[in-house]
C-alpha positions in Angstrom: 127.2 101.1 76.0 130.0 101.5 78.5 129.0 101.0 82.1 130.3 103.2 84.9 133.0 100.9 86.3 134.2 99.1 83.2 138.0 99.0 83.4 137.9 99.1 87.2 139.3 96.0 89.0 138.0 95.1 92.4 139.7 92.5 94.7 136.9 91.2 96.9 138.2 89.4 100.0 134.9 89.4 101.9 132.4 87.0 103.2 128.8 86.7 104.4 126.6 89.7 103.3 127.6 93.3 103.6 131.1 93.2 102.0 130.2 90.9 99.2 127.0 92.9 98.5 129.1 96.1 98.2 131.4 94.5 95.6 128.4 93.1 93.8 127.1 96.7 93.2 130.2 97.5 91.3 130.2 94.2 89.5 126.8 94.8 87.9 128.0 98.2 86.8 130.9 96.7 84.9 133.8 96.2 87.3 136.0 93.2 87.1 135.5 91.8 90.6 137.8 89.0 91.6 136.6 87.2 94.7 139.3 85.7 96.8 138.4 82.8 99.1 140.3 80.3 101.2 140.2 76.9 99.4 139.1 75.0 102.6 137.1 77.8 104.3 135.2 79.7 101.6 132.7 82.5 102.0 130.3 81.5 104.7 127.4 82.5 102.5 128.2 79.6 100.2 126.7 77.2 102.8 123.7 79.3 103.6 120.2 79.6 102.1 116.9 77.9 101.4 118.3 75.0 99.3 120.2 72.5 101.5 121.6 70.7 98.5 123.1 73.9 97.1 124.4 74.7 100.6 126.3 71.4 100.5 127.8 72.3 97.1 129.0 75.7 98.3 126.5 77.4 96.0 123.9 78.4 98.6 121.2 80.9 97.7 122.8 83.5 100.1 125.9 83.3 97.9 124.0 83.3 94.6 122.4 86.6 95.7 125.5 88.6 95.4 128.1 86.7 93.2 127.0 87.2 89.6 129.6 88.9 87.4 132.4 87.9 89.8 135.4 85.7 89.2 136.6 83.3 91.9 140.2 82.5 92.9 141.2 80.5 95.9 144.2 81.6 98.0 145.4 80.7 101.5 146.6 84.1 102.7 148.5 82.5 105.6 150.9 81.2 103.0 153.6 83.5 101.7 153.2 82.3 98.1 149.5 83.0 98.0 150.0 86.4 99.8 152.4 87.3 97.0 149.8 86.4 94.4 147.3 88.7 96.2 149.9 91.5 96.2 150.3 91.0 92.4 146.6 91.3 92.0 146.5 94.4 94.1 149.1 96.0 91.9 146.7 95.6 89.0 143.6 96.7 91.0 141.7 99.9 91.7 139.7 98.7 94.8 140.5 96.3 97.6 137.6 95.2 99.9 137.9 93.1 103.0 135.6 92.5 106.0 137.6 90.4 108.5 138.3 91.2 112.1 140.0 94.6 112.5 143.8 94.1 112.5 143.7 90.7 110.9 145.0 91.9 107.5 147.6 94.1 109.1 148.9 91.0 110.9 149.3 89.3 107.6 151.2 92.3 106.1 148.1 93.1 104.0 146.9 96.3 105.7 146.3 99.6 104.0 149.8 100.9 104.4 151.4 97.8 103.0 149.1 97.6 100.0 149.1 101.3 99.3 152.9 101.1 99.1 152.4 98.6 96.2 149.6 100.7 94.6 149.3 104.3 95.8 146.1 104.7 93.7 144.4 101.8 95.6 141.0 102.3 97.3 141.2 100.1 100.3 137.8 99.5 102.1 137.5 97.7 105.4 134.0 96.6 106.5 133.5 95.6 110.2 130.8 95.6 112.9 132.0 98.6 114.8 134.9 100.2 112.9 138.6 99.8 112.9 139.2 101.7 116.2 137.4 102.7 119.4 136.3 100.7 122.5 134.4 98.2 120.4 136.8 98.1 117.5 137.9 94.5 118.2 134.4 93.1 118.7 132.5 91.2 116.1 128.8 91.0 115.2 126.2 90.1 112.6 123.2 92.0 111.4 120.9 90.9 114.2 123.6 91.7 116.9 123.9 95.2 115.4 120.1 95.5 115.5 120.2 94.9 119.2 123.2 97.2 119.8 121.9 100.1 117.8 118.4 100.4 119.3 116.5 99.4 116.1 115.2 96.3 117.8 114.0 98.3 120.8 111.8 100.4 118.6 110.4 97.5 116.6 107.3 95.5 117.5 104.2 96.4 119.3 103.6 98.0 122.8 103.1 94.5 124.1 105.6 92.5 122.0 109.0 94.1 121.7 111.9 94.2 121.0 111.5 92.4 117.7 114.2 91.8 115.1 113.5 93.1 111.6 112.5 90.3 109.2 115.3 90.9 106.6 119.0 91.6 107.3 118.5 95.2 106.3 121.6 96.5 108.1 123.9 94.1 106.1 122.4 95.2 102.8 122.3 98.8 103.8 126.0 98.6 104.7 126.6 97.0 101.4 124.8 99.8 99.5 126.4 102.5 101.7 129.8 100.8 101.1 129.2 100.8 97.3 128.4 104.6 97.5 131.6 105.1 99.5 133.7 103.2 96.9 132.1 105.1 94.0 132.8 108.4 95.8 136.4 107.4 96.5 136.9 106.4 92.8 135.4 109.7 91.7 137.7 111.6 94.1 140.7 109.7 92.8 139.9 110.9 89.3 140.4 114.5 90.6 143.3 114.0 93.0 145.1 110.9 91.7 145.3 109.6 95.3 144.0 106.4 96.7 141.9 106.2 99.9 141.2 104.2 103.0 137.5 103.6 103.8 136.4 102.4 107.2 132.8 101.0 107.0 131.0 100.1 110.3 127.7 98.3 110.4 126.8 100.2 113.7 127.3 103.5 111.9 125.0 102.5 109.1 122.3 101.3 111.6 122.4 104.7 113.3 122.1 106.5 110.0 119.0 104.3 109.2 117.4 105.8 112.3 118.3 109.4 111.4 115.1 111.2 112.1 114.6 109.2 115.4 118.1 110.0 116.4 117.7 113.7 115.7 114.5 113.7 117.7 116.2 112.1 120.7 119.1 114.4 120.5 116.8 117.4 120.5 114.5 116.5 123.4 115.4 113.1 124.7 112.3 111.4 123.2 113.0 107.6 123.0 111.6 106.0 119.9 108.8 103.6 121.0 107.5 100.5 119.2 104.2 101.4 117.5 103.6 98.1 115.6 101.6 98.8 112.5 100.4 102.2 113.8 101.9 105.7 113.2 101.7 108.9 115.2 99.0 110.0 112.7 95.9 107.8 112.6 95.5 108.0 108.8 98.9 106.2 108.5 98.8 102.6 109.6 97.4 99.1 109.0 93.7 98.2 109.5 91.8 95.0 109.4 89.3 94.7 106.5 86.8 92.2 105.2 89.8 90.3 103.8 93.4 91.0 104.7 95.2 94.1 106.1 95.3 97.4 104.3 98.1 99.9 105.0 97.0 103.5 104.8 99.5 106.2 103.9 97.6 109.5 104.2 100.5 111.2 105.8 100.4 114.9 105.2 97.5 117.3 105.7 96.6 117.3 102.1 96.4 113.5 101.9 94.3 113.2 105.1 91.9 115.8 103.7 91.6 113.7 100.6 91.1 110.5 102.5 88.4 111.8 104.8 86.7 113.3 101.7 86.5 110.1 99.7 85.4 108.2 102.8 82.5 110.8 103.1 83.6 112.0 106.5 84.4 115.7 106.0 83.7 116.2 109.6 87.0 114.4 110.4 89.2 116.7 108.3 91.9 118.5 110.3 93.6 121.8 109.6 96.8 121.2 111.6 98.8 118.2 112.8 98.2 119.3 116.3 94.5 118.8 115.7 95.2 115.3 114.3 97.3 114.4 117.3 94.5 115.6 119.7 91.9 113.4 117.9 94.1 110.4 117.2 92.2 107.8 119.2 88.8 108.8 117.7 90.3 108.7 114.2 91.5 105.2 114.8 88.1 104.1 115.9 86.3 105.6 112.9 88.8 104.3 110.4 88.7 100.8 112.0 84.9 100.6 111.5 85.0 102.0 107.9 87.8 99.7 106.8 85.8 96.6 107.6 83.3 97.5 104.9 85.6 96.3 102.0 88.5 93.9 101.4 92.1 95.1 101.5 92.3 94.7 97.7 89.2 96.7 97.2 90.4 99.5 99.4 93.8 99.6 97.6 92.1 100.0 94.3 89.6 102.5 95.5 92.1 104.7 97.4 94.9 104.6 94.8 92.4 105.6 92.1 91.7 108.7 94.2 95.4 109.5 94.9 95.4 108.3 98.5 98.5 106.1 99.3 97.3 102.6 100.3 98.3 99.0 99.8 97.1 95.5 100.7 99.7 93.8 103.0 101.4 91.2 100.8 103.7 88.2 101.1 106.9 88.1 99.2 105.5 85.7 96.6 102.7 88.2 95.8 105.2 91.1 95.7 107.5 89.3 93.3 104.5 88.5 91.0 103.5 92.1 90.8 103.7 93.2 87.1 105.3 96.4 88.2 108.5 94.6 89.1 108.8 93.1 85.6 108.9 96.7 84.2 111.7 97.7 86.6 114.3 95.0 86.0 114.9 94.5 89.7 115.3 90.7 89.3 117.6 88.9 86.9 116.8 85.3 85.9 119.7 82.9 85.4 119.0 79.9 83.2 121.5 78.0 85.4 125.1 78.0 86.6 127.9 75.6 87.3 126.8 73.5 90.3 123.2 74.7 90.0 120.7 72.8 87.9 117.8 74.8 86.7 117.0 78.4 86.7 117.1 80.9 89.5 116.6 84.6 90.1 118.8 87.1 91.8 118.5 90.9 92.6 120.1 93.2 90.1 119.8 96.8 91.1 117.3 99.2 92.7 117.6 101.8 89.9 117.8 102.0 86.1 120.0 104.1 83.8 118.9 105.5 80.4 122.1 103.9 79.0 125.0 101.8 80.3 123.2 100.7 83.4 123.5 97.7 85.7 123.6 94.3 83.9 124.4 90.7 84.8 126.6 89.0 82.3 127.9 85.8 84.1 126.4 83.6 86.8 127.9 83.2 90.2 131.1 81.2 90.1 132.0 77.9 91.8 134.7 78.0 94.4 138.0 78.7 92.6 136.4 78.5 89.2 138.7 81.1 87.7 141.9 80.4 89.7 143.8 79.1 86.7 142.5 81.8 84.4 143.6 84.6 86.8 147.0 83.0 87.6 147.7 82.9 83.8 146.7 86.5 83.5 149.3 87.3 86.2 151.9 85.2 84.4 151.4 87.1 81.2 151.7 90.4 83.0 155.1 89.4 84.3 156.5 88.8 80.8 
């Protein structure tokens, strides 16, 4: 079954996480993604990850994460011959993605105007920390720097320990997912208008959008988001110690809190309004803390979920990956191996499924320049 982006060619001149992850989303949905890297200074993610030997081989786990279904060619874009090869590729492409310092590609004669002159239908996406323009346009950053800049760190942690960086580079990956949505939207728009598009993706913008409800609250009444740790404004949301482990309760709305207090045999604690819940917050915390100590976190999860009250034992990643539910979702793809990688490994595929023609991994991550000769021959044939 045909996937959404089959027949679409993407030129991926990106590195680290956000840009490569955006191109990866199109690759698993059928796009021909050609990854362009400098022969002596490849994608930084090739040397990063949990396996030091793979890092030394330029096949680090950070690179493996987002390189399946891609082809790799090496080009030194400071050289005129290699720039011309890139331009030839652009002439055959639908999408061009780069995430270098704003202005760097314009200085090489590879900016949007130059490449759009070669291919007016081109979707040209630039990923950066702060955007292509503005007071911070020339500044650079990584995920953790944007966490500090955006205010996400300041609202993360506990009242006593904050600011705290989020455990995963969520802004990078959210920027990649948002970027893929922008690319898909631009391609859909092109089908209607026939025109290409310039996309300006900024990590800071994505970070602000990730805080949307907090931002709206602040803009309405100046309320600064405060770090609540594992607590929530409503007592029936939050983590509690148990006989064994932590359990996270999620009785968020009035209906769920009624159900929770009912199954806990404390009907006297049921509230009719959120104002009543807020007024009784501290007492609710104390009551719940005592009750939760009567069972283990696993027992509470099973008991409450069986009664339609959201709850979960706090797990480590190894436990989450072993959850049978994930096996039914196809979130993880298992590679038997790859060039430069002995033995199997798993990578993320997609956070959704299609009834037909959905995301799929066909080829393992490429070694540096693995497809250089193949791609150059394709260009030679196109010149004939």
